[in-house]
N, C-alpha and C positions, 0 to 999 in steps of 0.2 A: 459599480464595485472599482474602486480604486487599485492600480500596479500592484502595490506595497503586503497590499490582502494578494491581489491573487501569483501576487511572486510566494507568499507566502506559504498556500497555499498547496505550489506547483512541490515547494521544498518537502514538507509533509508527505504529497503524495513517494518524490523519488524516494526519502526514508522509507515512508511504508514497505516501499515492490525490494529497496534492500537490503531493507532487512526478509523477506522472504525471503530472498530468491537466496538469502545463505540461512536463514529455520528449513532447511527441509526438514527434519522432521516435523515441525508443524505447521506443513501448506497442510490446506485440506484444497481438491478439487470443486469448485459448485458446480452443478448442475450444468447450465450454460457453458461453460468452460472458463471464462470468468477463475483469476486466484485468489482465496481469501486465508487470509488471516486470521486465523481467532485470537482474539484477547482473552489473558491469562488470569 
């Protein structure tokens, strides 16, 4: 796996985490405690 691909994946995860933290009304906690942001 090359670094640019890994960096893009990391950026996507950061964006998803930021969006999930920002949109509290869309947050759903899965049974194992991980944060799940449902797609609209």
